N, C-alpha and C positions, 0 to 999 in steps of 0.2 A: 504494499500500499504506499501511497505518497505520504511523506512525512507530514504530520499534522492533521491527516484526515481521520474521520471516525471509523471505527472498526465496522466491517460489514456484519450485520446481525445474522445473516444467512449465508455464510461463506460457501463458495462452490469449490469442490476439489479441482485442482489444476490437472490437466492431462499428464500422463506419464511421458516424460520427454523422449523416451525411446520408442514411443508409438509412432509408426509411419504416418506420413501426411494423410489426412482423411480426404475423401472426394467431396467437393462442394459443387452443387449445380445451380446455375443461375439462368437468366433469360437469354434468348438468342443463341441457344446451344453452347453457352460458355460453361466450361467446367474448370475447377481447380483440382489438381490431383498430384500424386507423387510423380517425380520424374522417373522415366523409364529408359532403358538402354537405347530404344529407338529414337529418343530425343536428341541423341548426340549430334546427328546431322543437322537438325534445326538449330541447336545451340551454336554449332560451328558457323552456319550461315549468318545467324544474328550477330555473332562476335566479329565476323569479317566485314560487316556493313560499316561504311565510313562514319555514319552518324553515331552508331553504337560505340565505336572506338573514340570518337571525340567527346562523348558525354559520360563514359563509364571508365572503369579502371581495368578493363580486360587487357591482357598482355598483347603487345604489338611487336612483332608479328604474332598472330594467333594461329595455333597449329591444332591438328586433330587431337593430339595428345592432351592439349588443354581442355578441350571439350569432354574428353573421356574422364579426366580428373575431376572436372566440375560436376558431372552427373554421377559418377561412381564413388567419389571420395568427399568432396567439399560439401555438397548438399546433405548427404547422409550424416556427416559429422555435425552439421548444424542441428539436425533434428535429434541426434543422439545426446548432444550436450544441452539442448534446449535453448541455444543461443540465437538460432536463426531458423524461423519456420518458413521455408521456401516451398512454393508450389509451381508446378508447370501450368501455364494457361493452355487449354485446349479449346479450339473453336472450329466448328465444321469438321471435327475429327482430326484437325491438324494441330501441331505444335505451334504456339503463337507467342511464346515468351515466358518469362519468369517473374513472379512477384513474391515478396517476402516481407515478414515482420522480424526485425532483429531486436531480441529482448535486451532492454537496458535496465531491467530490475525496477522494483518499486512501482509496478503498474505502468511502466513506460516502455515504449518500443519505437524503433525507426522504421518507416516504410520505405521499401525499395522496389523499383520495377524496371523492366526492360522489355521492349516489344520486338518481335520479329518484323522485319520490314513489311511482310505481306499484310499484316493486321493493322497497321497504323492508319488512323483516320476512320476506322470502322465503328468505334465505340466499344469494341469488345474488351479492350484493356480497362477502360473505365468500369464496365460491368464486372470484370474480374477483381478489381480493387475494392469495389463495394462488397463483394462476397468476402474478400480477405478481411476488410475492416469489421464487418458484422461478426465474423468468426473470432477475430482477435479480441474485440471488446467483450463478447459473450463468453468465450471459452477460456480466455487467459486473464479475465478480470482487468483488462487494461483501463487506465484512466486517460492517458495522454499518448498520442502518436505524433511523432515529429517527422517532418518532410525536409529533406535536403537535396539540392541539386546544384550543379555548376551554374554560376552566374551566366546568363545568356541562354540557358536551356529553356526556351519559351514554351515548347511542347509540354515538358514536365511541369512547369509552373501553371500552365492553363488547366492541365489535368487535375493538379492538386486544388486549384481554385474551384473547379466543377465539383469536386468531392467535399467541399466545405472547409478546407484548410484556410487558416489565416495566412497572410503574408507578413512575416515579422521582420523582414529586412535582409541585410547582407552581412555575412560573417567574413571578414577579410582573411585571406590566406588560410583557409580552413580545411578544404578537402584535398587529400593527397592524390596525386595522379602522375604516375611514372616519373617520380623524382621532383615534382613540383607541388607547391601548395596553392590551390586555386580558390578564388573567392566563391563563397557558397550562398545561395539563397536558402532561407529557411522559413518554415511555418509550422503550425500545430493544429491538431484536431483533438478535441476533448470528447469523452464518451457521450455526453449529452448534447453535443453540438448538432444542429441540423446538418444533414448531409447534402448541402446545396450551397451555391455561391453566396457569400456574405457581402459582396461588393459588385459593382458593374464593371464588366469588361466590354469595351466598345468594339464594334465592328468598323472596319475601314472599307466601305464598299467601292467598287469601281463605278465611276460616273462618267458616261460618255458625252462628249461635246462634238461640235462640228470639226474642229481641227486638233483638239487636245482631249486627253482622257485624264481623270483623276484616279490614281490607283495606289495601292499600298506600296511602301518602300520595300526594296530588296537589297540584300547585302551587296550585289554587284553594281548598285547605284553609287557606291562610295566615291569612285573616281570623279563622277560628275559633281558630287558635293564638294570635293576638294577644289575642282576648277572654279566653282562659284565662290567658295569661301576665300580663295586666294586672289580673286579679282579685286583690283584696286577700288572700283566704284562700289561694289558690294561691301567690301571691308569699311569704306568710308561711312556709309549709311548705317551699317550694323556694327556700331562701335564696340560692342562687347565681344566680337569674334576674336579668337586667338590669332596671334600673328607671330610667326608664319602659321598658316592653316595647313595641317598635316592630315595624312590618312587616318591617324589615330583619332584626331578631332572629328573627322567625318564619320568614323565608326561609332564614336560616342554619340554623335548627333542621331544616327539611325537607331541606336539602342534606345535613346530617349523618346524617339517616335513610338516605338512599341511600348515603352513603359507608360506613356500617356494613355494608350488604349487600355493597358492592363489595370490602371488605376482609375479609369472612368472619367478622366479630366480633359483628354485631348484627342482629336482626330487629326492626323497629319497625312496629307496626300503628296505623293510625287506627281507633279504636273508633267505629263509625258506627251510627246508628239503622237497623234493617233495612228499615223502610218508606220513610224519606225520604233515607237515605244521608248525613244531616247528621252532622258529627263531634261526638261526645259525650265524647271523651277520647283518651288515648294509652296504649299498653301496649308495652313494650320488653323483649325478651330480650337482655341484653348480657353481655359477657365470655363469649361462647358458645364452648363446645368440644363439637362434634358428638360424640355417643356418650358424653359425660361430664357436663357440667353448665353452668349459666348462672345469671344473676341476673335478676329481674324488677323493673321499675320502671314507675310509672304515674302519671297525673294525670287528673282529671275536669273537664270544662267545667262552670262553675257552674250551667248549666241542667239538668244531668244528676244533680246530687247527690240523694241520698236515694231513688233509683230502682232500686238494685241493679245499675246498669250495669256498674261495674267488678268486682263480684263475679262476674257472668256472664262478662265478658270474660276475667278472670284464669283462671276455670275452663276456658274454651275454649282459652286459650293453653297451659295446663298439659297438657290432654288432647292437643293437637296435638304439643307438644314431647316428651311422654313416651310417645307411642303406640308400642307394640312393633312393630318393623319399619318405623317411620316414618323420614322423611328426617333427623330430628334425633336421635331415640333417646336423649334425655337420661335419666340415672339420678337426678339430683339437681338441684333448683332452690333457690336462695337468694332470700329475700324479706325486705326490712327496711323499717322505718319509724321515724320519731321516736317515742320511747317514749310521749309524751303525745299523739300523733296517734291518737285512738281510732277515728276513721272509717277511717283507712287500716289500722289493725291489725285492725279487724272484717273487711275484705276478705280479709286474709291468713288469719285464723283460720277463716273460712268455708270455706276450701279444705282444712281438716284439717291445716294446717301446724303443726309443733311448734316452740316457742320453744327456741332453743339457747343464748341468752345475751343480755346487754345490754352494749353498748359505751359506756363512759362518755364523754360529750362528744364523740361521733364524727360527728355530722351537723349541718350548718349550716342554721339557720333564720333568718328575717329579724332576730330579736332576739338572735342569738348561737348558741352551740353547745349542742346537746341530746343526751341519751342516745339510743342507737340500739338498738331491739329487733330482734334477728336471728332469723329463722325459716328452716326448711328443709322442703322437700317431697321425698319419695323416690318414684320411679316405683312401688314396691310400694304406696305409700299411695293411688295412683290406682286400683288394681284394684277393679273393681266400681262406681266412681264415674262418673257421667255429668254433664257440665256443664249439659246441658239440664234435668236433674232438680233442680239446686240452686236 
């Protein structure tokens, strides 16, 4: 029991740690069962997958002998000692991965999971983890389950979010991986917590326009972000940008775009050419309160200036955000620019936005503080307007 908790008046006997893994059956043909010799091939395939190698501690290179050792020695030893309750996921009669609860004592355990590539995105791993958690809380009298993942493992974080785990932040240099200590994300799930998301994780939908599309950012967009961030004109108006602007800065920028979705505060689109899909700029809805308001921010890649790219993109974003009955349903959007940034103000004014004031010395540019022209757009202002027609 956790220190300081009251004794259970009806204690349940814990299972014999030498008992083999039971078979647990869930929806959609998902089963948790003991690993079998015929799982070795699936374990090998999973461990050779580049994503598995990037996000787990499997040996690299991974050999057939490693898979045999995992199935025949490592997993049985975990059950024999009671330290690691690992199950094979079976879906549609196929090996689909491994999930486990690692006993930390005093009613605590760590959850771990890895999916075979064929099952990712099907919802079967989530179903397997729900089975595992129900079993662990009921059969092992667990109070707290902790989740850990390498920072940047968004698939693991989103799955933990769907299961009801809190997100408790980053542990610096915490998870060992092949001689390194990596930053770790962490969260917890308590026995009586609802098994459902406790926060909003926003979607970033694709929005098509006449010559541009708004789409989610991808890792391979980083080079275009560097080009924009290193541009002298961009750097002048965005005075807080690092200088020089590096690939590491661009990667941090892209990570922050996903973080905004995960925390329910920001939707950030890559503004891409509709024909080539090359990034032409960035457009972000931030400080977002669904059904209420948000603010828009943007920048344009130097190659796209003077083409009306951001005027079209801003119109698309406003139409999407203010669409009656839409997912966001915003009634008001704030847009601001340095008062002497005529190009940026033209984009705003082309949307029919009204100037509501000028804040003195409120925005940092490269040469110091500038006045800030603040505009607003109301949902009622969008009635009858079409972004494609502008």
